[in-house]
C-alpha positions, 0 to 999 in steps of 0.5 A: 458461501458468505463469511461468518460474522463472527469470524469478521468481527474477531479478525477486526478486533485482532487487527486493531489490537495488533495495530495498536501494540505495534504503535505503542511499542514504537512510541515507547522506544523511538529508534532506527532498527537494524536490519535484523530486526526489521527482517524478523518483523517482515517475517513475522508479518508475512507469516501472519498474512500466510496463516490468515489465508489458511484460516480463511481456507478452514473457515470458509473455502479455497476460493476465499483464501485464494482471492486473499492471497492474490489480493494480498500480493497484489497490494504488497508489491504495489506498496513495495513500489510506493516506498520510493515516493516514501523515501523521497517524503522522509528526505523532503521533511527532513525526518530523524531516522530514529523518528521515521518508525513512528512517522510511517506507523501513524501515516499507515494507519492514516492510510488504512482508515482512508482506505476503509472509507474508500473501499466501502464506497467502492463496494457499494457502487459495484454492488449497485452498478456492475458496469464500473468494472468497464471503468476500472479495467480501463483505468487499470490498463491506462495506468499500466501503460503509463508505468511503462512509458515512465519506467526509468524516470526519477520518482518525485513528490509534490505536496498536494493542496491539503499539506500546502494549506496546512503549511499556511495556516497552522503555526509550525516550528521548523524543527522536529521535538522528538515525537512530540506533535504539539509543543508550547514555547514562550506561552504559545502552542505550535504544532511540529512538523511531525503532523504534516509528515504523518498527513503527507504520508497518509494522503499520498498513500490514499492517491496510491490506492487509486490504482491498488483498490480497483485492482484488487476488487478485479480479484475479488468483490468480498469488501472484507477480503479487500480491507484486510489484504490492504492491511495485511500489505501495509502492517509490514511496510514499515519494517520493509522500508528499513530492510530494503533501504538502497536495495529499492534501486535494484529493483528496477524491473519491478514497475514493469512487473506491476504494469504487466499485472494491472493490464492483466487485472484490467483486461480481467475486469473487462471480460467480467463486466462483458460477461455480466454486461448490463449496459444497453448498447452492448448486446441489447443489455444482456450478459455475453456468457461466450466470454470467458472468465479468468478463474481466481487461481489462474490470476494468483499464478500469474501474479506470483509468477510475474513478481518472481521474475521481476524480482530475480530479473531485476537482482541479476541486472543489478548485481554488484551495482550497490555496495553493501553500505548503500543497502542499509539504512534508509532516509536522511541524517538527523538535522540540526536543530533550528529555532521556531518561527 
């Protein structure tokens, strides 16, 4: 069964309006949200994703809905892990707390655009070359092994080539000018660090997508579901950033849980590749039908079960280790104003 064109168009229009409205709301009143405000927005976006899955069920069938839920949970959990690096980026660039909402929102929109391009390319490649699942599966298993090996090590952020180049070629002010991207001083125009932070978040997220996009393609081949799962996962990320705060440090088993999920999906991809084999040096280029396929409902159950176990185990392990003050608010304090270069 194919997704109705009217449903796809209506979904894209609705999500675009929602994202623009969210951006306008943040830009109109820059502030650091309270725990209550962040909780309400996180609940809203989670509920919205759950409702969208039910709408998919009504419009199409149970397979598409299950694929969406499995993909959304996978992307959401990987996004939570990425928040560690977002916290480091905010501190590295000394982003004032009241501006962090807008920075995250614009960075997420840039990330969605880049991910959309990545998803379209991935869908085109998969449609023509099913053997790419061998590569995706091996890469996910490799990533899972690295997650286990590096578990417990401090997260770090290293500026990519684009950010380093921007620092050299753009005339930048040393301090933020509210939420402005460009300012004029002494008749000369300067860019503010805001533009660098926007691109740092967006391009860093694209690097994270190198494992998350292949992972979700292991759960569904529908580019529409892949993209909407990414949108719903990233839309609530900004509020989750402020809600979790120092509690991120308590999720000590999250990376281990993600490693299990990525390894599971990697094996699933390899099994699917063998089941639909076209490589001439494997079974004479014929599909190996004896290889079992992992149903999507089992994938959803495994993903949900691993996330629940990892979260509960983490909270039990770190119970009482953080004070309430450490669990609220993230990011650096407002830096002192400095003159332009």
